[in-house]
Each structure stands twice: as C-alpha cells, then as structure tokens.
One Martini backbone bead per residue (centre of mass of N, CA, C, O) as a GRO file, in nm:
protein
  161
    1MET     BB    1  10.594  10.723  10.332
    2THR     BB    2  10.534  10.402  10.283
    3LYS     BB    3  10.624  10.101  10.080
    4THR     BB    4  10.468   9.926  10.297
    5LYS     BB    5  10.249   9.645  10.354
    6TYR     BB    6  10.029   9.475  10.560
    7ILE     BB    7   9.917   9.138  10.540
    8GLU     BB    8   9.610   9.002  10.685
    9PHE     BB    9   9.522   8.667  10.828
   10GLY     BB   10   9.456   8.637  11.116
   11ASN     BB   11   9.783   8.519  11.242
   12ARG     BB   12   9.879   8.606  10.946
   13GLY     BB   13  10.155   8.738  10.732
   14PHE     BB   14  10.273   9.010  10.513
   15TRP     BB   15  10.465   9.188  10.290
   16ALA     BB   16  10.415   9.480  10.068
   17TYR     BB   17  10.422   9.656   9.794
   18ASP     BB   18  10.219   9.919   9.749
   19VAL     BB   19  10.183   9.929   9.445
   20ALA     BB   20  10.117   9.630   9.393
   21LEU     BB   21   9.872   9.628   9.575
   22GLY     BB   22   9.707   9.839   9.426
   23VAL     BB   23   9.688   9.690   9.159
   24PHE     BB   24   9.553   9.440   9.268
   25LEU     BB   25   9.301   9.578   9.394
   26LYS     BB   26   9.188   9.691   9.139
   27HIS     BB   27   9.138   9.405   9.014
   28LEU     BB   28   8.963   9.303   9.246
   29ILE     BB   29   8.740   9.509   9.221
   30ASP     BB   30   8.662   9.450   8.932
   31ALA     BB   31   8.586   9.154   8.981
   32ALA     BB   32   8.363   9.215   9.189
   33GLU     BB   33   8.187   9.410   9.011
   34LYS     BB   34   8.151   9.181   8.772
   35SER     BB   35   8.013   8.938   8.947
   36GLY     BB   36   7.732   9.039   9.099
   37GLN     BB   37   7.825   9.069   9.433
   38ALA     BB   38   7.880   9.373   9.541
   39LYS     BB   39   7.603   9.406   9.720
   40ARG     BB   40   7.707   9.249   9.927
   41ALA     BB   41   7.791   9.327  10.230
   42TRP     BB   42   8.071   9.198  10.264
   43LEU     BB   43   8.181   9.300   9.982
   44SER     BB   44   8.126   9.603  10.012
   45THR     BB   45   8.310   9.637  10.255
   46ALA     BB   46   8.569   9.531  10.125
   47ILE     BB   47   8.591   9.731   9.888
   48SER     BB   48   8.618   9.984  10.055
   49SER     BB   49   8.883   9.894  10.185
   50TRP     BB   50   9.049   9.846   9.926
   51ARG     BB   51   9.045  10.140   9.840
   52GLU     BB   52   9.203  10.256  10.074
   53VAL     BB   53   9.457  10.076  10.054
   54ALA     BB   54   9.536  10.158   9.756
   55CYS     BB   55   9.569  10.485   9.840
   56ILE     BB   56   9.673  10.448  10.145
   57SER     BB   57   9.989  10.401  10.271
   58ASP     BB   58   9.909  10.346  10.590
   59TYR     BB   59   9.744  10.101  10.489
   60GLY     BB   60   9.656   9.793  10.550
   61LEU     BB   61   9.566   9.444  10.491
   62LYS     BB   62   9.262   9.325  10.642
   63LEU     BB   63   9.137   9.020  10.652
   64GLU     BB   64   8.854   8.848  10.720
   65SER     BB   65   8.858   8.582  10.947
   66GLY     BB   66   8.523   8.546  10.973
   67TRP     BB   67   8.478   8.416  10.727
   68SER     BB   68   8.336   8.206  10.564
   69ALA     BB   69   8.393   7.954  10.348
   70ALA     BB   70   8.232   8.093  10.112
   71LYS     BB   71   8.375   8.368  10.128
   72ARG     BB   72   8.658   8.272  10.085
   73GLN     BB   73   8.598   8.144   9.805
   74ALA     BB   74   8.503   8.405   9.671
   75PHE     BB   75   8.762   8.559   9.710
   76ILE     BB   76   8.950   8.361   9.561
   77ALA     BB   77   8.809   8.383   9.289
   78LEU     BB   78   8.859   8.687   9.255
   79ALA     BB   79   9.168   8.670   9.275
   80GLU     BB   80   9.204   8.484   9.027
   81VAL     BB   81   9.088   8.682   8.826
   82ALA     BB   82   9.299   8.906   8.876
   83CYS     BB   83   9.548   8.739   8.800
   84ALA     BB   84   9.463   8.667   8.514
   85ARG     BB   85   9.439   8.958   8.414
   86LEU     BB   86   9.731   9.038   8.470
   87ALA     BB   87   9.867   8.798   8.300
   88GLU     BB   88   9.791   8.926   8.009
   89ARG     BB   89  10.036   9.115   8.102
   90ALA     BB   90  10.356   9.243   8.145
   91SER     BB   91  10.250   9.550   8.157
   92ILE     BB   92  10.194   9.880   8.314
   93PRO     BB   93  10.156  10.187   8.261
   94ALA     BB   94  10.167  10.453   8.472
   95GLY     BB   95   9.929  10.614   8.333
   96GLU     BB   96   9.724  10.377   8.394
   97VAL     BB   97   9.749  10.370   8.724
   98GLY     BB   98   9.551  10.640   8.757
   99TRP     BB   99   9.317  10.532   8.886
  100PRO     BB  100   9.016  10.592   9.020
  101ILE     BB  101   8.932  10.462   9.354
  102LEU     BB  102   8.910  10.720   9.570
  103ASN     BB  103   8.767  10.934   9.437
  104ASP     BB  104   9.063  11.121   9.370
  105LEU     BB  105   9.224  10.870   9.427
  106SER     BB  106   9.532  10.706   9.367
  107ILE     BB  107   9.798  10.543   9.259
  108HIS     BB  108  10.127  10.543   9.361
  109THR     BB  109  10.431  10.489   9.159
  110ARG     BB  110  10.713  10.610   9.242
  111GLY     BB  111  10.820  10.670   8.930
  112ALA     BB  112  10.726  10.459   8.759
  113VAL     BB  113  10.683  10.366   8.423
  114GLU     BB  114  10.621  10.066   8.515
  115MET     BB  115  10.430   9.760   8.572
  116HIS     BB  116  10.499   9.461   8.648
  117THR     BB  117  10.297   9.176   8.675
  118ALA     BB  118  10.437   8.927   8.807
  119PRO     BB  119  10.459   9.042   9.109
  120VAL     BB  120  10.153   9.084   9.136
  121VAL     BB  121  10.067   8.794   9.095
  122GLU     BB  122  10.234   8.678   9.323
  123LEU     BB  123  10.084   8.838   9.542
  124GLY     BB  124   9.798   8.721   9.481
  125ARG     BB  125   9.883   8.427   9.544
  126ALA     BB  126   9.960   8.478   9.836
  127ILE     BB  127   9.685   8.567   9.930
  128ILE     BB  128   9.549   8.300   9.865
  129GLU     BB  129   9.733   8.126  10.052
  130LEU     BB  130   9.660   8.275  10.313
  131VAL     BB  131   9.345   8.218  10.308
  132SER     BB  132   9.393   7.896  10.254
  133GLY     BB  133   9.654   7.801  10.437
  134GLU     BB  134   9.929   7.776  10.212
  135LEU     BB  135  10.138   7.954  10.329
  136PRO     BB  136  10.453   7.964  10.368
  137LYS     BB  137  10.688   7.974  10.593
  138ALA     BB  138  10.907   8.160  10.718
  139HIS     BB  139  11.176   8.205  10.858
  140ASP     BB  140  11.305   8.269  11.133
  141GLY     BB  141  11.272   8.625  11.161
  142GLU     BB  142  11.092   8.624  10.901
  143PHE     BB  143  10.944   8.792  10.608
  144TRP     BB  144  10.746   8.828  10.365
  145PHE     BB  145  10.803   8.991  10.035
  146TYR     BB  146  10.589   9.137   9.803
  147GLY     BB  147  10.593   9.306   9.475
  148THR     BB  148  10.853   9.342   9.375
  149PRO     BB  149  11.028   9.383   9.089
  150THR     BB  150  11.198   9.096   9.175
  151GLY     BB  151  11.017   8.979   9.389
  152ARG     BB  152  11.042   8.770   9.626
  153LYS     BB  153  11.113   8.818   9.973
  154THR     BB  154  11.296   8.886  10.267
  155LEU     BB  155  11.251   8.993  10.605
  156GLY     BB  156  11.500   9.003  10.812
  157ARG     BB  157  11.646   8.783  11.056
  158ARG     BB  158  11.806   8.531  11.151
  159SER     BB  159  11.850   8.337  11.394
  160SER     BB  160  12.150   8.251  11.608
  161ASP     BB  161  12.126   7.929  11.719
   0.00000   0.00000   0.00000
C-alpha cells in the first residue's frame, strides 16, 4: 500500500501524501454536495471518482482535462470552499477522519493521532493552481510532493548538467 498518490490535470501533475489527499477530497465532496450542483452529470461522475481515490490507496487523482472553462471554474470554487473549511481548524483528530466515504470504506490515517490542516490546505491550493494553470514548475528532474506533515517538498534528483 503506497503512501503517495499522483494528481494529474492535462499533461502536468504532482505527488501527494495519500492521507492528506483523502482528507481534502472528503471536504471537496462535502462542498460539492452542499453546492446544489452535485446532480449535474459531470460533477456526479467526479464525486464518484473522488470517493474512490480518497479511500483506495492505489488510485491517483486524474482531473478531467476536457472540462469546459465553466466546469473548471466550478471545480476551483468548490476546492476553495474545501480549503476555507479546512483552514477553520488547526487539526482534525484521527477518530474524526474515519468518515465513511465509499460504502464502508474510509480514509486510512496510517496511525496518525491527528491531521494538521495546514498541509492539507496547501495541497488543496496546489490542486487549484494545477487546474488553473498557475502551479509553478518544479526543478528539472523533480516533482512537487504536497500534503506531508511538514508541508511541500520535492521528490527526485536534479539533473547534474
């Protein structure tokens, strides 16, 4: 069971700590369901996918690059709501992270006593930047890694040109 998941939009992406991504996706799902738009076909399909990714460690998050500008903006607005909601708290106790998200499946906390929300919010903002085309590029040979307890890092090695 891997601790990392790849998040992809178009031909770009980055890695995320799976627990942080699960917590973010739970809040994204909540925002989508409370928005009154969850029955729209594109969003209903996305929510189903987000539920699977949040609970199944082998699934990465592939965001639909074919979304129209309006759908991308709607997604970004929902992600901003999720980030704002997460930012209201410094941490979430592990016992609370056991939300049932997909049938009887929930997020696996990997033994953490609590999840600090700052790295999860940073991850959410990186997803927003990815979808909006504003995510800075990592150095050559490296990939961004978000959601770790200590915040953003890079993975890989710089080429030695």
